N, C-alpha and C positions, 0 to 999 in steps of 0.2 A: 666666505668659502667657494673652492669653484669646487667641491662632489663633497659626494656623500656616501659612508654603508650601512646599511643594517638590514635588518633577519627576524622572520616573522609578519606576520600572515598580512596587516596593518603596516600600510603604508605609509606615513606621514610625509613630506615637504616643505618645507615655507622654500621662496628662491622670490627675487629679482628678478622681471625675464622685460629687459627696454626693449622701446621700439624699433621694429626693422625681422624680418627678412631670416637676415642671422641667427637674429640673437633665441635660444631656449634651448631648454631642460631638458633633457637624452634621459630615459632610464630604464636599463635594462632589472626586470624581471625574474631571477628562476631560482627553479625547486622543481623535486623528484616528485611523480605520484604516486602517488597509492601503486601499490601494485594490486590489488584485487580490485578494485575500482573500472567500470567500465560505463557508461553514457555519454552523457553530455555534458562540458563546464562553462558556464553562461560569467563572466566578467567584464568590466568594464571598466573607467577611473571615471570621477571626479576633480572638481578643480574649485577653487570659489579667488574669485579676483574682488573687489572692489562692493564684500558683499553681495556677490548676482553667482549661480549660480554654473560651471560652465559644463555639464560630459560630454566624457567622449562616447565613441559607434559604442556599440557592443559588440564582443566578439566568441563565440558560442567555435566550442572543440570539440569533435567526437573522438571520445574516445574506447577504442577498444584492446580486448584481451590479448595476446600475443608472445602463445608458450610453444616451446619448440622441448620437446617429450621424446627420451628414446629410452628403447625398450629396448631391455636385453635380456633374456633370454641362454642360461648356461649347461650344456649337462657334456654326460660321454659319451666320449664317439666307438667307445664296446664296452660293455660287462657281459660280465655267465650270467646265465639264465638258475633262475631261483635261487641267485643275492639281492640286498639290496641295493636303491638307486635313488641320486638323486639328483633336480636339478634347479639351476638358485633361478628366478625373474629378480631384475630390479631394474624399478624405472625412476626415471632421472627428470628434470624440469631445469633446462639453463634462459629459459627466462623468454626477456623481461617482466612478466605477467607473471600473479600464480596462478595457480593448474586447480582448479577447483570442481570438484565431484566429477575423478577421474577413473575408469569405470576399468579392471584391469578382469579379464576374462581368458581360466585358461582350461579347456577343458584333457584330462590329462586321458592318455591310448586305454582301451581295456585291456591291457595285455601288461600294464602295473596295476596290482592289487594293494590290497592292508593298505587303501594312499592316505596322505595325514601331510598336513600341512603347518603353515602358525608365519603370521608377518608379523614386521619390525618396520620401525622406521628412523630417520637416522635427521641428524640436525632437527628442520621444524616443522618437517614433516610430519601429518594427522591419517591417523586413517580413520575414519567418519563411521562403518561399518563391514561388515560381509555376510558373505549365506554359502551354503555350497551345496545349492540345489543340482546348479551346468556344472561350476568351477567353480570358481575365487573371484568376487568383485568387489574393490576394495575402492570406496567411493568418502 
């Protein structure tokens, strides 16, 4: 067998490797990080030859959260005093990581009276809570 493929978190390959620097087995592992994970990933490998364990070096990879938030507010350029006015605010995360505990605040000017609002989500976004003290906080 000159090659093999597999999937899953446990790699188990059996190989014959003759003596010499040009004789080796090269394994490329790929995967996708959990978009919510931050912290360190520590990984090493073990081989067993003639009943003797051989340990690889340990690789430590620091994982950071990277989001790309876009915040857009839409409202009329002109309207008539005494008439209703509406604004639309949306925030989108272009990732690649999950944006956790995002706080969105909007303090409505005093000239706007009888203010009410509602928030909803699209896709897999969730609203964790909201307050009305200073503005709107979505977290």
